[in-house]
C-alpha positions as CSV (number, residue, x, y, z in Angstrom):
1,M,-2.6,-8.9,20.4
2,Q,-3.1,-7.1,17.1
3,K,-0.1,-7.2,14.8
4,F,1.4,-3.9,13.7
5,Y,2.4,-4.5,10.1
6,W,4.4,-1.5,9.0
7,T,3.4,-2.6,5.8
8,K,3.4,0.7,2.3
9,E,9.6,7.2,-11.4
10,K,8.5,10.0,-12.9
11,W,4.8,10.7,-13.3
12,P,3.7,8.7,-16.4
13,W,1.2,11.2,-17.6
14,P,1.2,15.0,-18.0
15,T,1.5,16.7,-14.6
16,L,-1.8,18.0,-13.4
17,K,-2.1,21.7,-12.8
18,K,-5.7,22.5,-12.0
19,T,-7.5,25.3,-10.3
20,K,-10.2,24.5,-7.7
21,P,-13.5,26.4,-8.1
22,K,-14.7,28.2,-5.0
23,R,-17.7,26.8,-3.3
24,C,-19.6,27.0,-0.1
25,R,-20.4,24.1,2.1
26,S,-24.2,24.4,1.4
27,Q,-23.9,23.9,-2.4
28,S,-26.1,21.3,-4.0
29,K,-25.2,17.9,-5.3
30,H,-25.5,19.4,-8.8
31,T,-22.8,21.9,-8.0
32,S,-20.6,19.2,-6.5
33,M,-20.9,17.1,-9.7
34,Q,-19.9,20.2,-11.7
35,R,-16.8,20.4,-9.5
36,R,-15.9,16.8,-10.2
37,D,-16.5,17.3,-13.9
38,F,-14.3,20.4,-13.8
39,L,-11.5,18.4,-12.1
40,K,-11.7,15.8,-14.8
41,T,-11.6,18.2,-17.7
42,S,-9.3,21.0,-16.6
43,A,-5.9,19.3,-16.8
44,L,-4.5,22.0,-18.9
45,A,-5.5,24.9,-16.6
46,T,-2.5,26.6,-15.1
47,G,-1.7,29.2,-12.5
48,A,-3.1,27.5,-9.4
49,L,-1.5,28.7,-6.2
50,M,-1.1,26.4,-3.2
51,M,-2.4,28.2,-0.2
52,P,-0.2,27.7,2.9
53,F,-1.9,25.3,5.3
54,S,-1.5,27.8,8.2
55,L,-3.8,30.2,6.3
56,W,-6.5,27.6,5.4
57,A,-9.9,28.5,6.6
58,K,-11.8,25.8,8.5
59,D,-14.3,25.4,5.6
60,D,-11.4,24.9,3.2
61,K,-10.5,21.5,4.7
62,I,-10.8,18.6,2.3
63,N,-13.9,16.5,2.8
64,L,-12.6,12.9,3.2
65,A,-14.3,9.5,3.6
66,I,-12.8,6.2,4.5
67,V,-13.8,2.8,3.2
68,G,-12.5,0.1,5.5
69,T,-12.5,1.0,9.2
70,G,-10.8,-2.1,10.6
71,W,-7.7,-1.8,12.8
72,W,-5.4,-0.3,10.2
73,G,-8.0,2.0,8.7
74,R,-9.3,3.2,12.1
75,E,-6.3,3.2,14.5
76,I,-3.6,4.2,12.0
77,L,-4.9,6.0,8.9
78,L,-8.0,7.7,10.3
79,Q,-6.2,9.0,13.3
80,R,-3.2,10.2,11.3
81,A,-5.4,12.0,8.8
82,L,-7.2,13.8,11.6
83,A,-3.9,14.7,13.2
84,T,-2.9,16.7,10.1
85,D,-5.9,19.0,10.5
86,R,-6.3,19.1,6.7
87,F,-9.4,17.0,6.5
88,N,-13.1,16.9,7.5
89,V,-14.0,13.2,7.8
90,V,-17.5,13.3,6.5
91,G,-18.1,9.6,5.8
92,L,-17.1,6.1,7.0
93,C,-17.9,2.8,5.4
94,D,-17.5,-0.8,6.5
95,V,-19.4,-4.1,6.4
96,N,-18.5,-4.7,10.1
97,Q,-20.8,-2.6,12.2
98,T,-18.6,-2.8,15.3
99,A,-15.6,-1.5,13.4
100,L,-17.7,1.2,11.9
101,Q,-19.0,2.5,15.2
102,K,-15.5,2.5,16.7
103,A,-14.3,4.6,13.9
104,S,-17.1,7.0,14.3
105,E,-16.3,7.4,17.9
106,V,-12.7,8.2,17.0
107,V,-13.8,11.1,14.8
108,V,-16.2,12.5,17.4
109,K,-13.7,12.2,20.3
110,A,-11.3,14.2,18.3
111,G,-13.8,17.1,18.4
112,N,-15.4,16.7,15.0
113,P,-19.0,16.2,13.9
114,K,-20.2,12.7,13.6
115,P,-19.6,11.4,10.0
116,K,-22.3,9.7,8.0
117,L,-22.0,5.9,8.2
118,F,-22.4,3.5,5.3
119,K,-22.3,-0.2,4.6
120,D,-22.0,0.2,0.8
121,Y,-19.1,2.3,-0.5
122,R,-21.0,3.2,-3.7
123,Q,-23.6,5.1,-1.6
124,M,-20.9,6.9,0.3
125,Y,-19.2,7.9,-3.0
126,D,-22.4,9.7,-3.9
127,M,-22.1,12.1,-1.1
128,P,-22.3,15.5,-2.9
129,E,-19.7,17.2,-0.6
130,L,-17.2,14.4,-0.9
131,E,-13.8,15.2,-2.4
132,A,-11.4,12.4,-1.5
133,V,-11.5,8.9,-0.2
134,V,-9.1,6.6,1.7
135,I,-9.4,2.9,0.5
136,A,-8.2,0.8,3.5
137,T,-10.0,-2.4,2.7
138,P,-8.3,-5.8,2.2
139,T,-6.5,-6.2,-1.2
140,H,-9.3,-8.1,-2.9
141,W,-11.6,-5.1,-2.8
142,H,-9.1,-2.4,-4.0
143,A,-9.7,-2.5,-7.7
144,L,-13.5,-2.2,-7.7
145,Q,-13.5,0.5,-5.1
146,F,-10.6,2.5,-6.7
147,I,-12.1,2.4,-10.2
148,A,-15.5,3.5,-8.8
149,A,-13.8,6.4,-7.0
150,C,-12.1,7.5,-10.3
151,E,-15.4,7.4,-12.1
152,K,-16.8,9.8,-9.4
153,G,-13.9,12.2,-9.8
154,L,-12.6,11.5,-6.3
155,D,-9.0,11.8,-5.2
156,V,-7.7,8.6,-3.6
157,F,-5.3,7.6,-0.8
158,L,-4.9,3.9,-1.5
159,E,-3.5,1.1,0.6
160,K,-0.9,-1.2,-0.8
161,P,-0.7,-3.6,-2.6
162,I,-2.8,-1.7,-5.0
163,S,-4.4,-4.8,-6.5
164,Y,-4.9,-8.5,-6.0
165,D,-4.1,-9.5,-9.6
166,I,-2.1,-8.0,-12.5
167,R,-5.1,-7.4,-14.7
168,E,-6.9,-5.4,-12.0
169,G,-3.9,-3.1,-11.7
170,Q,-3.9,-2.5,-15.4
171,K,-7.5,-1.3,-15.4
172,M,-6.8,0.8,-12.3
173,L,-4.1,2.6,-14.2
174,E,-6.5,3.2,-17.1
175,A,-9.2,4.6,-14.7
176,H,-6.7,6.9,-13.1
177,K,-5.4,8.2,-16.4
178,K,-8.9,8.9,-17.6
179,A,-10.0,10.6,-14.3
180,L,-6.8,12.7,-13.9
181,N,-7.4,12.5,-10.1
182,I,-4.8,12.8,-7.4
183,V,-3.7,9.4,-6.1
184,T,-1.1,8.5,-3.5
185,V,-0.3,5.0,-2.2
186,D,0.5,4.2,1.4
187,F,4.2,3.4,1.4
188,P,5.2,5.3,4.5
189,R,8.8,4.2,4.6
190,V,9.5,6.5,1.8
191,M,8.9,9.3,4.3
192,F,11.9,8.3,6.4
193,D,15.3,9.5,5.2
194,T,16.9,6.0,5.3
195,N,16.5,5.3,1.6
196,E,17.9,8.7,0.6
197,Q,21.0,8.3,2.9
198,V,21.7,4.8,1.6
199,K,21.2,5.8,-2.0
200,A,23.6,8.8,-1.5
201,Y,26.2,6.5,0.0
202,I,25.9,4.0,-2.8
203,N,26.1,6.8,-5.5
204,S,29.2,8.2,-3.8
205,G,31.0,5.0,-4.8
206,A,32.0,4.2,-1.3
207,A,30.4,0.7,-1.4
208,G,31.6,0.0,-5.0
209,E,29.2,-1.5,-7.5
210,I,26.1,-3.0,-5.9
211,V,26.1,-6.4,-7.5
212,Q,23.0,-7.8,-5.7
213,A,20.5,-7.0,-3.0
214,K,18.4,-9.0,-0.6
215,A,15.3,-8.2,1.5
216,N,14.2,-10.5,4.3
217,I,11.6,-10.7,7.0
218,N,11.9,-13.4,9.7
219,H,8.9,-13.0,11.9
220,H,6.7,-15.4,13.8
221,E,3.1,-15.7,12.6
222,G,0.5,-17.1,15.0
223,L,-1.9,-20.0,14.4
224,R,-5.4,-19.4,12.8
225,V,-8.6,-21.3,13.7
226,E,-12.0,-21.2,12.2
227,K,-14.6,-19.3,14.2
228,A,-18.3,-18.5,13.9
229,I,-18.9,-15.3,11.9
230,P,-19.9,-12.4,14.2
231,N,-23.5,-11.1,13.9
232,T,-22.1,-7.6,13.3
233,L,-20.2,-8.6,10.2
234,D,-21.7,-9.1,6.7
235,Y,-19.2,-11.7,5.7
236,E,-20.8,-12.2,2.3
237,A,-20.2,-8.5,1.5
238,F,-16.7,-8.7,2.9
239,C,-15.7,-11.6,0.6
240,G,-17.2,-9.7,-2.3
241,P,-15.4,-10.7,-5.6
242,A,-13.1,-13.1,-3.8
243,P,-13.9,-16.7,-3.0
244,K,-16.1,-17.2,0.1
245,V,-13.8,-19.1,2.5
246,S,-13.9,-19.8,6.2
247,Y,-13.8,-17.0,8.7
248,M,-10.4,-17.4,10.5
249,T,-9.1,-15.7,13.7
250,S,-6.4,-16.1,16.3
251,P,-7.1,-19.0,18.7
252,D,-8.7,-16.7,21.3
253,G,-11.0,-15.3,18.6
254,E,-9.8,-11.7,19.3
255,A,-7.8,-11.0,16.1
256,W,-9.4,-11.6,12.7
257,D,-6.6,-13.0,10.5
258,W,-7.7,-12.6,6.9
259,R,-4.1,-11.8,6.0
260,G,-3.3,-15.5,6.3
261,Q,-5.9,-16.5,3.7
262,H,-4.8,-16.5,0.1
263,A,-8.3,-15.6,-1.0
264,F,-7.7,-12.1,0.5
265,S,-3.9,-11.7,0.7
266,R,-0.9,-13.1,-1.2
267,G,1.1,-13.6,2.0
268,I,3.8,-11.8,3.9
269,L,5.8,-10.7,0.8
270,A,2.8,-8.9,-0.6
271,D,1.5,-7.7,2.7
272,W,4.7,-6.5,4.5
273,G,7.7,-7.3,2.3
274,I,6.4,-5.2,-0.5
275,H,7.8,-2.2,1.4
276,Y,11.3,-3.5,1.2
277,I,11.0,-4.5,-2.4
278,H,9.9,-0.9,-3.1
279,N,12.8,0.4,-1.1
280,I,15.3,-1.6,-3.2
281,R,13.6,-0.4,-6.4
282,K,14.0,3.2,-5.4
283,V,17.5,3.0,-4.0
284,L,18.8,1.1,-7.1
285,D,16.6,2.8,-9.7
286,L,15.0,-0.5,-10.8
287,D,11.8,-0.9,-12.9
288,L,10.0,-4.2,-13.3
289,P,11.9,-7.5,-13.1
290,A,12.4,-9.3,-16.3
291,S,12.0,-12.8,-14.8
292,I,11.3,-14.4,-11.4
293,N,12.0,-17.7,-9.7
294,A,10.5,-18.8,-6.4
295,I,10.7,-21.7,-4.0
296,G,8.9,-22.2,-0.8
297,G,6.2,-24.0,1.1
298,T,4.9,-24.8,4.6
299,V,6.9,-26.8,7.1
300,K,5.3,-25.6,10.4
301,N,2.2,-23.4,10.3
302,F,-0.3,-25.2,8.2
303,S,-3.1,-23.0,9.5
304,H,-2.1,-20.4,6.9
305,D,-2.9,-20.7,3.2
306,N,0.3,-18.8,2.3
307,P,3.8,-20.3,2.6
308,D,5.6,-20.1,5.9
309,Y,8.9,-19.9,4.1
310,L,9.6,-18.4,0.7
311,D,12.7,-17.6,-1.3
312,V,12.4,-15.5,-4.5
313,K,14.9,-14.3,-7.1
314,F,13.9,-11.2,-9.0
315,D,16.1,-10.7,-12.1
316,F,16.2,-7.0,-12.9
317,N,18.0,-7.3,-16.3
318,G,21.0,-8.9,-14.8
319,K,20.8,-7.3,-11.3
320,P,19.6,-10.1,-8.9
321,V,17.4,-9.1,-6.0
322,Y,16.5,-11.8,-3.5
323,W,13.6,-12.1,-1.0
324,S,13.5,-14.5,1.9
325,H,11.0,-15.0,4.8
326,K,10.5,-17.5,7.6
327,T,7.4,-17.1,9.7
328,W,7.6,-20.1,12.1
329,G,10.0,-18.7,14.8
330,Y,13.4,-18.9,13.0
331,T,16.1,-17.6,15.4
332,S,18.9,-15.6,13.7
333,D,22.4,-15.2,14.9
334,R,21.9,-11.5,14.1
335,P,18.3,-10.8,15.1
336,E,18.7,-7.1,14.5
337,T,18.8,-7.9,10.7
338,N,15.7,-10.0,10.8
339,I,13.7,-7.3,9.0
340,G,15.3,-5.1,6.3
341,V,17.5,-5.0,3.2
342,Y,21.1,-6.0,2.4
343,Y,22.9,-4.2,-0.4
344,Y,26.0,-6.2,-1.4
345,G,28.7,-4.0,-2.9
346,E,32.2,-4.7,-4.1
347,K,33.7,-2.5,-1.4
348,A,31.1,-2.9,1.4
349,T,27.9,-4.5,2.4
350,I,25.1,-2.2,3.6
351,F,22.1,-3.3,5.8
352,A,19.2,-0.9,5.9
353,G,16.4,-1.1,8.5
354,D,13.5,1.4,8.7
355,I,15.2,4.2,10.6
356,G,18.9,3.1,10.6
357,W,21.5,1.6,8.4
358,E,25.0,0.1,8.8
359,V,28.0,-0.3,6.5
360,Y,30.3,-3.3,6.8
361,P,33.5,-2.5,4.8
362,A,35.1,-5.3,2.8
363,D,38.6,-4.3,4.1
364,G,37.6,-5.2,7.6
365,S,37.6,-1.7,9.0
366,A,35.1,-0.7,11.6
367,T,31.4,-0.8,11.0
368,I,29.8,2.5,10.1
369,V,26.6,2.9,12.3
370,N,23.8,5.2,11.3
371,G,20.9,4.9,13.8
372,N,19.2,1.7,15.0
373,I,18.7,-1.0,12.3
374,R,16.5,-3.2,14.4
375,F,12.8,-3.2,13.6
376,N,10.8,-1.3,16.2
377,A,13.7,-1.3,18.7
378,D,14.2,2.4,18.9
379,P,11.8,4.0,21.5
380,S,11.1,6.8,18.9
381,F,10.1,4.4,16.2
382,M,6.3,4.5,16.6
383,A,6.3,8.3,16.8
384,K,8.4,8.5,13.6
385,A,6.1,5.9,12.0
386,F,3.0,8.0,12.8
387,K,4.7,11.2,11.5
388,A,5.6,9.4,8.3
389,I,1.9,8.6,7.6
390,E,0.9,12.1,8.6
391,G,3.4,13.3,6.1
392,L,1.8,11.2,3.4
393,F,-1.6,12.7,4.2
394,T,-0.2,16.2,4.4
395,Q,1.3,15.8,0.9
396,F,-1.9,14.3,-0.3
397,A,-3.8,17.3,0.9
398,G,-1.4,19.7,-0.7
399,A,-1.6,17.9,-4.0
400,I,-5.4,18.0,-3.9
401,R,-5.5,21.8,-3.3
402,S,-2.8,22.6,-5.8
403,R,-4.0,20.1,-8.4
404,S,-0.4,19.1,-8.9
405,T,1.2,15.6,-8.5
406,D,4.6,17.1,-7.8
407,G,4.4,16.4,-4.1
408,I,3.1,12.8,-4.4
409,P,5.9,10.5,-3.0
410,V,4.4,7.2,-4.4
411,P,2.2,7.8,-7.5
412,L,0.0,4.9,-8.7
413,E,2.2,3.9,-11.6
414,D,5.2,3.5,-9.2
415,A,3.2,1.5,-6.7
416,Y,1.8,-0.7,-9.5
417,T,5.2,-1.7,-10.6
418,T,6.2,-2.8,-7.0
419,T,2.8,-4.5,-6.6
420,A,3.2,-6.4,-9.9
421,A,6.6,-7.7,-8.8
422,V,5.2,-9.3,-5.7
423,I,2.2,-10.7,-7.5
424,Y,4.5,-12.3,-10.1
425,A,6.6,-13.8,-7.3
426,D,3.5,-15.5,-5.9
427,I,2.6,-16.8,-9.3
428,A,6.1,-18.2,-9.7
429,F,5.7,-19.9,-6.4
430,R,2.3,-21.3,-7.1
431,T,3.2,-22.7,-10.5
432,D,6.6,-23.9,-9.4
433,S,8.2,-22.3,-12.5
434,K,10.4,-19.5,-13.7
435,I,8.4,-16.8,-15.2
436,A,9.5,-14.2,-17.8
437,I,7.5,-11.0,-18.2
438,N,6.6,-9.0,-21.3
439,K,6.7,-5.5,-19.8
440,N,4.6,-4.0,-22.6
441,T,1.6,-6.3,-22.1
442,M,2.4,-7.6,-18.6
443,D,1.9,-11.1,-20.0
444,I,3.9,-14.1,-18.8
445,V,5.9,-15.5,-21.7
446,N,5.5,-19.1,-22.8
447,N,4.0,-20.3,-19.6
448,G,0.3,-21.0,-19.9
449,S,-0.3,-22.1,-16.3
450,A,1.3,-18.9,-15.0
451,Q,-0.4,-16.7,-17.6
452,A,-3.8,-18.0,-16.4
453,L,-3.1,-16.6,-12.9
454,L,-2.8,-13.0,-14.2
455,K,-6.6,-12.6,-13.7
456,R,-8.6,-14.2,-10.9
457,A,-12.2,-15.1,-11.7
458,Y,-14.6,-13.1,-9.6
459,R,-17.5,-14.6,-7.8
460,E,-21.0,-14.6,-9.4
461,S,-22.6,-11.1,-9.4
462,Y,-19.2,-9.4,-9.5
463,K,-17.6,-8.4,-12.8
464,H,-13.8,-8.2,-13.1
465,P,-12.8,-4.9,-14.6
466,F,-10.5,-6.5,-17.1
467,S,-12.7,-8.1,-19.8
């Protein structure tokens, strides 16, 4: 069974306020390129009015393409984008022909024209009518596909983590700053009101000073086995800039499990726990950690490249934030707190799940209950999850049409900070060392082995964007 990984500051550059030139659907590629050039060079234009969505004409929908039509891209992002009725899905791209055809069927079954299908995202980006792209590929492809989208003047809905290594992320920020395009990153938990409620409670002083926080995920991960590569998959193209490693699936061969391979993913902290690290940062107004320690390893599930237990200490300038996960079937005495965040205050401890939070007062008085803290326990959870992602797409559409970043809940710079934190944690684990971070350069201080891991060497024929 496929796993459902619910896994997603002020704007660092001048706020965009751009007008969008009128065009008809039959305009030429030359006119489309003029549009893209206009978007790049009109950052100082003002006076754009955001048209209410209810008044949008059918032809004013945003022409959207998706690169990466696997389970998450197809069953979650594509369907939620269509549900907003703000987008025309004009292109789909994947190196897996089966996944690509399934995604095309989703678009057509929803009553839309069949989109153009591509194997190479660069060809899809050249579509003259294209305005925006969803990048839903595995992490190791994000940097190259994102930078190429920026160079084409396309707006981007980007999956998290934004990059595989630190240096990729730095070049992505540069590309975004140059393009002045609209970018939002898929952290759907920010669309729930849990964080806002917890933050308001903390700011009221009812919990006292929050002296530390802890995020944890204790969740069983299945075994992986090597299988033959399907004929419908161009595995060479899938691996791309990453090392070409074995094709791994669940024992029955039904679920491709690239998330368990370090070549493509840095493990459960970067894939799923990143959401809870982001929550802590936003609730406590934290930036980038100053230093990180990590300890972990594998004691049970040796079929995964990433550790099956990991404990991390992030030091945010004297504010300790901890991370812990166990993926081999650990049984908790309080299973409802297996997934979520603890905030430890002088007057009370708070536990926050996705759609609920509880307060445990230090004076022994009754627990304050706000919703259901257990992951995916509430029957309404999935509906709320889908609405959260629809909300991200709706705000993305509004930002595109208004040419303003004011409605973007997770801008690239903010997502980069959270991504960097979890990448540094993986580096600390793999070098078995404490790392200290120079926030100006993103270098690791006085630790050559860790510093060397800031940039992963690309495979031959692929050029890392950071030179």
